[in-house]
C-alpha positions as CSV (number, residue, x, y, z in Angstrom):
1,M,72.4,128.1,93.8
2,N,71.3,124.8,92.2
3,L,74.6,123.0,91.4
4,A,75.5,119.4,90.7
5,C,79.1,118.4,91.3
6,I,80.2,115.2,89.5
7,D,83.3,113.3,90.5
8,I,83.9,110.7,87.8
9,G,86.2,108.0,89.1
10,N,87.5,104.8,87.5
11,T,85.2,102.5,89.6
12,N,82.5,104.8,90.9
13,T,80.9,108.2,90.0
14,V,79.8,110.4,92.9
15,V,77.4,113.3,92.5
16,G,76.8,115.9,95.1
17,F,73.7,118.1,94.9
18,Y,74.0,121.6,96.3
19,K,71.2,124.0,97.1
20,N,71.8,127.4,98.7
21,Q,75.4,126.5,99.5
22,N,74.4,123.3,101.3
23,L,75.1,119.7,100.2
24,V,71.7,118.2,100.3
25,N,72.2,114.8,98.7
26,V,75.0,112.5,97.5
27,K,74.6,109.7,94.9
28,R,77.2,107.0,94.3
29,F,77.0,104.6,91.4
30,E,79.2,102.5,89.2
31,T,81.0,104.4,86.5
32,D,79.0,103.1,83.6
33,K,76.9,104.8,80.9
34,N,73.7,102.9,81.7
35,E,74.0,103.7,85.4
36,I,74.5,107.4,84.6
37,I,71.4,107.5,82.5
38,K,69.4,105.8,85.2
39,S,70.7,107.8,88.1
40,L,70.9,111.4,86.8
41,N,68.4,113.9,85.4
42,F,70.7,116.7,84.1
43,E,67.8,119.0,83.2
44,K,67.1,119.7,86.9
45,F,70.3,121.7,87.5
46,K,71.2,125.3,86.5
47,S,74.9,124.5,86.7
48,I,77.1,121.3,86.6
49,A,80.7,121.1,87.6
50,I,82.8,118.0,86.6
51,S,86.0,116.5,87.9
52,S,86.9,113.4,85.8
53,V,89.7,110.9,85.5
54,V,87.8,108.9,82.8
55,P,87.7,110.8,79.5
56,E,85.3,108.5,77.8
57,I,82.6,108.8,80.5
58,E,83.3,112.6,80.8
59,K,82.6,113.0,77.1
60,F,79.4,110.9,77.4
61,I,78.1,113.1,80.2
62,L,78.9,116.3,78.4
63,S,76.9,114.9,75.4
64,Q,73.9,114.6,77.7
65,I,74.1,118.1,79.3
66,K,71.8,120.8,77.9
67,T,72.8,123.4,80.6
68,S,76.0,125.2,81.6
69,Y,78.8,123.1,82.8
70,F,82.4,123.6,84.1
71,N,85.3,121.3,83.8
72,I,87.9,121.2,86.6
73,S,91.6,121.3,85.6
74,F,94.9,122.1,87.1
75,I,94.8,125.4,85.2
76,N,91.6,126.8,86.8
77,S,92.2,125.4,90.3
78,N,94.6,128.2,91.4
79,I,96.7,125.7,93.3
80,N,100.5,125.8,93.1
81,L,101.6,122.3,91.9
82,D,105.3,122.1,92.7
83,V,105.8,118.8,90.8
84,D,107.5,117.8,87.5
85,S,104.3,117.6,85.4
86,P,101.4,119.6,86.8
87,N,99.1,118.5,84.0
88,E,99.4,114.9,85.1
89,V,98.0,115.5,88.6
90,G,94.5,113.9,88.8
91,N,91.6,116.3,89.0
92,D,90.1,114.5,92.0
93,R,93.4,115.0,93.8
94,I,93.3,118.7,92.9
95,C,89.8,119.1,94.3
96,N,90.9,117.5,97.6
97,M,93.8,119.8,97.9
98,K,91.6,122.8,97.3
99,V,89.6,122.1,100.4
100,A,92.7,121.6,102.6
101,I,94.2,124.8,101.3
102,E,91.1,126.9,101.7
103,K,90.6,125.6,105.2
104,K,94.4,126.2,105.9
105,L,94.9,122.6,107.1
106,Y,98.4,122.5,105.7
107,P,101.0,121.2,106.0
108,A,98.9,118.1,105.4
109,I,98.7,114.6,103.9
110,I,95.4,113.7,102.2
111,V,94.7,110.0,101.7
112,D,92.0,109.3,99.2
113,F,90.6,105.7,99.1
114,G,89.4,105.0,95.6
115,S,90.4,102.6,92.8
116,A,93.8,103.8,93.8
117,T,94.9,105.0,97.2
118,T,96.5,108.3,96.7
119,Y,98.6,110.3,99.2
120,D,98.9,114.0,98.5
121,V,101.3,116.2,100.4
122,I,100.8,119.9,100.9
123,N,103.7,121.8,102.5
124,D,103.7,124.6,105.0
125,I,103.1,127.4,102.4
126,G,100.1,125.6,100.8
127,H,101.9,124.1,97.8
128,F,101.4,120.6,96.5
129,I,104.8,119.0,96.6
130,G,104.0,115.4,95.4
131,G,102.7,112.2,96.9
132,A,102.2,108.5,96.1
133,I,99.7,106.3,94.3
134,A,99.1,102.7,95.3
135,P,96.5,100.2,94.2
136,G,93.2,100.6,96.1
137,V,92.2,97.9,98.6
138,D,89.4,96.6,96.4
139,V,91.6,96.7,93.2
140,S,94.3,94.7,94.9
141,A,91.7,92.1,96.0
142,Q,90.0,91.9,92.6
143,N,93.4,91.2,91.0
144,L,94.0,88.4,93.5
145,F,90.7,86.8,92.8
146,K,91.3,87.1,89.0
147,K,94.8,85.5,89.2
148,A,94.2,82.7,91.8
149,A,91.8,80.1,90.4
150,Q,90.9,78.6,93.8
151,L,90.2,81.8,95.6
152,N,86.7,83.2,95.4
153,K,85.5,86.7,96.0
154,V,84.8,87.7,99.6
155,D,83.1,90.7,101.2
156,F,85.4,93.5,102.2
157,K,84.9,93.0,106.0
158,I,87.5,93.4,108.7
159,P,87.7,90.1,110.7
160,Q,87.9,90.1,114.4
161,T,91.3,88.3,114.4
162,V,94.3,88.6,112.1
163,I,94.7,84.8,112.1
164,G,91.9,83.5,109.9
165,K,90.4,80.1,110.6
166,N,89.0,79.5,107.0
167,T,89.7,80.7,103.5
168,I,87.2,83.5,103.8
169,T,88.7,85.0,107.0
170,N,92.2,84.3,105.7
171,L,91.4,86.5,102.6
172,Q,89.6,89.2,104.6
173,S,92.5,89.4,107.0
174,G,95.1,89.6,104.3
175,I,93.2,92.1,102.2
176,M,92.0,94.4,104.9
177,Y,94.7,94.3,107.6
178,G,97.4,94.2,104.9
179,G,95.9,97.3,103.3
180,I,95.6,99.1,106.7
181,D,99.2,98.3,107.6
182,A,100.3,99.6,104.2
183,I,98.5,102.9,104.8
184,N,99.9,103.3,108.3
185,G,103.4,102.5,107.0
186,M,103.1,105.0,104.1
187,L,102.0,107.7,106.5
188,D,105.0,106.9,108.7
189,R,107.3,107.3,105.8
190,I,105.8,110.5,104.4
191,K,105.9,112.1,107.9
192,K,109.5,111.1,108.3
193,E,110.4,112.7,104.9
194,M,108.5,115.8,106.0
195,K,110.6,115.8,109.3
196,G,107.4,115.6,111.3
197,K,106.0,118.9,109.9
198,V,102.5,117.6,109.2
199,N,99.6,119.4,111.0
200,N,96.8,117.2,109.6
201,V,96.2,113.9,108.0
202,I,92.8,113.9,106.1
203,L,91.0,110.8,104.9
204,T,88.5,110.8,102.1
205,G,87.0,108.5,99.5
206,G,84.9,105.3,99.4
207,F,86.7,103.3,102.1
208,S,87.6,106.2,104.4
209,K,84.7,105.6,106.9
210,N,85.4,101.9,107.1
211,L,89.1,102.2,107.6
212,S,89.2,105.4,109.8
213,K,89.3,103.7,113.2
214,Y,92.2,101.5,112.1
215,I,94.4,104.3,111.0
216,N,97.0,104.9,113.8
217,H,97.6,108.5,112.9
218,K,95.4,111.3,114.3
219,H,93.3,112.4,111.4
220,I,90.2,114.2,110.0
221,L,87.6,112.2,108.2
222,D,86.0,114.1,105.3
223,P,84.1,111.7,102.9
224,N,82.8,114.5,100.7
225,M,86.1,116.3,100.3
226,T,86.3,115.9,96.5
227,L,82.8,117.1,96.0
228,N,83.3,120.2,98.1
229,G,86.6,120.9,96.3
230,I,84.7,120.8,93.0
231,K,82.3,123.3,94.4
232,L,85.1,125.6,95.7
233,I,86.8,125.7,92.3
234,W,83.6,126.2,90.4
235,E,82.7,129.2,92.7
236,E,86.1,130.7,92.3
237,N,85.8,130.7,88.5
238,Q,82.4,132.3,88.3
């Protein structure tokens, strides 16, 4: 098998390259047409599977592809989406769920750190029953920098102390520790509504590695969950 799995997100696009069932390389770059042209050679792959939440970029990539491709959707995922509008569930969230369901990790909460921080809840029979969407850590920070004239951008680093001694560490503390406490609080609330019936919390997405050790809930770290979910859905539909 020579497969490229493409996860098109609002901020970043991530591509996983699979050979003989193994993920051999991962590329992450800004979701931008010029970056896509620079970063990808579509002619190298026999098959391409795409999960997208950015229709314009998806359309652009499809215009560049001269080989077979497969688009992820809620229809071809074979996942029971027990929500009001299944067609509104993001493809990236569906791909994450696919991995959790295939591995029988449910009942579970999946937290995906991207432009948005999403919380996906799978019940004890493997059905998606809903979740929550919050602004991502970086999106919240960028909005703050945009709105506050006297606050400049800072690196997304976690300072040693919550009480900052200068503007930079004040910002880093508020952005990072504020985001971490929001995540821990949301997990508390979801678990309470699930009456404690959660076997696994799974973290994925761009910030998952950096934030993992600050999450108070026992969890599994799976940074490539979305890519592996794309691959699982592609395989099931061959």
